[in-house]
N, C-alpha and C positions, 0 to 999 in steps of 0.2 A: 440741640434737646438742651433741657434747663437743668438745673442743678448746680450742687457746688462739688469741685473735683477734692477728696478726702484728702490729698497729699499735699496740694499748691494752692488752692481754693479758689482757681478759675471758674470761673461761671460756663466756661465751658467744656463743656464735659461730653463725649462724644461716644465714649467707649465705659461706661458705670462702673466703679463710681470717680474714675479716673478722666482728665480733658487726653487731648490727644498722645500730648507731649510726654506726657506722667506713664502714657501707657506702653510708647515706643521705648523709654528706659526701664520699663518694667517687663519688655520684651526681649527677655535676653535667649536669642536662640543663635547656638554657634553652627554654620555652615562651612563646612570642608569640601571644596573640590578636589577631584583628583591630580594630579600636575600634568598627565597626559593621559591619551585612548589612543590604543593600539587595536586596530583591528587587521586581522591576517586572513586571507582569501586565497583557500586552496586550490591552484592552478587546476586540476584535475576534473571536480564537480563544483566548484565555482559556491561553494559554501563558504562562510566565516566562521571564523572561532574570535572570541568563546563563545560565542550564539548559538552560532548553526543556520543563523539565516540563509537564504541561498542571495548571493549578490548579484545580480544583472544590468545596474546601471549607477549610476552616481546617486540617484534617491536614496536606494538601495544602500547604499554605502553611509549616508546621512542619517537614515534610519537607526542602522548599526551603531552608528558613533553615539547616537543619542541612548540608543538601551544601554549601552555600555555606561553613558556617562548617570544614569537615571541610576544603577545597579552599585555605583561606587561611589557614591558623593554620598555624606555623611552630616547629618542635620541630629543637633544634640538641642537638649531642650524643652519645655513643653509649647505645644503649638497642637491646632484641631487639621490642617491638611497641608500639603507641599504637591509643586508643583515644577517639576525639573526640566529642563529643554535648551537646546542647540538655536542659540539666534542664530547665528550666519559660520560657515565652515569656510576656510579658504586652503586649498591646495596646490600649492605655486608649481609644482608638477604632475599633480596627482597622487602622489605618495604620501608628501609632507607638509603641515600647514597649521595654522593657528586654528582655534574655535574658539568666537563668543559665547559663552554658557550662562546662565542665571536661573537663579531658583528662587521662586513667591515663596513664601512663607505663610498662613494664615494662621490668625488664634483670635477667638473674639469678634470676627466679622472685619478685620483689619488684617492688611495683608502686609508685608515688605518684602521688596525684592532686593536678591544678592547678585551681584552678577561679576564675573573674572573672565581669564584668557587659559587656554590651558592646547597642550600643545598634542597633535595628532598627526597618525602615523598608519597608513593603508600599505600593507606589504602582500607578500604572498611568503606562504609556507605548507605544506601539506597535511591535511587534517591528519587525524590519529586516522579515521575510517578508512580514509584513499589509502595508508600508509598499511592497515594490517591488509586489506586487500591488496595491495602489488605484494607484500612478502606473502601471499598464497594462505593468509590466515582462514579456518573454517570452523565454528564447531558443530555442525548441521549437511551429514548430504542425505538427499529426500532420492530415492531412485521411485519412477514411474516407471510400469512395467504394464501391459495387456494378462489377460489372463489366458494362456496355452493360446497367445497369437502376440503378432506384433504391433509396436501402437499404428496407428495411422500420419500419415504427414499431415492433417489438421488436427489430431488428437495431440501430437508433438508442438505444433505449433501455439496450441488453446494455452498447451500450458506453459509453454516460456513465456509469451505476451503476459500470464496470470501471473507467474512469479516476478517478473520484471517492472509491472505495474504495481504488487501488490509492495515490494522492499522499496520501491519510489516512495509511494506513499506512505512507509512506516518512516521512513527517512526522513520526509518530511516534519512526518510528528516527534519524531525525538526517537524513535524506539534505537535502542543501542544495535551497535552491528548490523546493521539492516544494509547488507550488501551480498552481492551475489560477486562470489572470489573466480566459481567456475562451471562452464555447462557443458555437459558431456554426452552425447548419442551414441548408443551402443548396447546391444546387445536386444534391438528392436524395441527399445526405448529411451527413455532420457534419464539422465542424474542431473541434480545441481546440488551446489556447494553454497551454503548461508554460514557467513560470517557469524552471527551471534546464536546459542540456543536457543531462545524467546522468538527471536524473528523467525526459524526455520521452524518454530511449532506451529507461530501463526501459519504461514506458506504451507504447512500441510494439512491444516484444518482446511484450508481454503481450495488445495488442490482437491480435497475430499469430500468437501461440498458442492464444486461444479461438478465432477464427475460420477457424484451418486454413490459413491464408495468408502473406505474404512480402509487403515492401513493394517496390511496384511502381517508383517513382523517388526522390533523395533529391538536395537541393542546398542549398548551405549560401550565407550573403552576413555579410561581413565589417557589425559595426557599433557598433562600439568597443575598449575597453580594460576593463580590470577587475581592478586589485593587480595591474596589472602584465604583464597576460596577456591575447593578443586575444581577441575574444569573439565567435562567430559563432553567425548564427541557421539553426536548420538546419527543413528541411522534408520534412516526409516525406508519401509516398501510397500510401496500403494500398487494394489492391481486394480487396472482398469477390467470392468464386466467381461465375460469372454462374449457375451454377442454385442451387437448391434444394430440399431434402427433399420431396416430395410434388411437383416441377415436372413437365411431362412435354416431353420434348425428343426430337428428330426425329436421330437418327445413322445416317448410311449408307444412308438412307431403309426406316428403322425407326424407328417410334416406342416409345418408352421411358417411364417414370413413375421416377423417383429414392425408391427406399424409403428409405435412409439411409446414411451418410457423410459424410466429409469429406474427407481428401487421395484414395482411393479410394471408388468410391460401388457400393453395390450396385443394379441397376436391374432392372425386370420389362420384357420385350418383351410391348408390348399387346396381339400380334397371336398370339403363340404361348404366351405365359404363362411362358417361359420366364426366368429368374434370370441374369443375367448381373453380372461383376463387372469396371469400368472406371477407369481411372486418372483422376483429376482434368483433369490436360490432354489427353488424348483427350478426354474428353466437352464441353471448353470448345469442340473444334472444330466443334460441332454447333448446333441452332438451338434457344432455347427457344420451343416452339409455346403454351404457356400454363401459367403459375405457378399453384400450389395457390390463394393469395387469390381464380383467379379462374376456378376449376373449378367447376359447377352441379351440385347433387343430381341423380340419374338414379332415379325411381321404378321398382322389382325387378317384372317381371310375373309371371315362373317362373323356375325355376331346372333348369337342367341341369349333366351332369355334368362338374365344372370351367368354367362357366359359367352366364352368368346373359342372360336376357332383360329386358331394358330398354326405357326409354320415351325417346330420346333429348330429354332438355331443350330444346335448338335446332330441333330439326324437328320434334317431337311422332311422329316415326316409331318404330315397335319396331324392335330389334336383338338382336344377340347377342354379349357380349363377355365374354374371357378372364376368366377369375376368377384377379387373381393374388395372393391372398391368404385366407384361409378368411372367410369370410361367414356371421355367428352367424346363426343360425337363425330369428330372432325380428326380423332389420333390415330395413324397408322401403325401403331407399335407400343406395344404392353414391357413390360420389366418382369 
């Protein structure tokens, strides 16, 4: 590049209005690396502090150290951009060693590199979340029950898997106290004790969405203070629908079988075969005559137009019933 350096008079101007030498003299940037980097891995959950990421192998350790280096390196002066990294890590016993670190600082298109060596240490220490969990800490109790019935094993298993997966996901996203302190099955349902109030509220919303229901009741109890704020323990009661798909329900002296639905149900009138649609609130005014789990198969004796003749499994008598669905030609039983 042509021109004359305004400071020394050189004709090799690379960063107008200065030559490279004078530009570097004016590039007064101070880089201060930390003296050491310490990463602590929780032996229970495998997450590390202070950044909270999960550690599965040495590559994760290197990324955790570099993230810590970037947060602790101080760059003072006027510059356009910077890039801080660990060039090499040497751990003698997998626990302690040295790291070669570098910071590239750029201004006006020119980059200056700063290099140093820092002590690194990788150790084990229980994280705050696991320590609280081990101590039985919780801020939310979520009680899931059926309405006028016990929950089925499938419903409980779905709820347990949902809560576990959701809390793990929230923990990975850094949601505070996203851990499950205790799960207890009793009273025909299941209880979940969740570490944080915010995490507990998220769990409640997802359970209600999954089971298409709402919170029947909420109570709160003041149990202490933390970081200058009052902490309440919340108790949520979630009630699942009284009737499930496949159940037989008596409503206004008519007998229906639930075909499908959540907030609104598609029903089949077992006397007429007619299909009707009914909101959950209206359906729950009726009585559940038999759950799907308790229904017994009836052997098909004969087929008629829109109906089948079967042997009643309770009385062994022959009866004709309306066919609420298409029955395959090779079917030998109906439920």
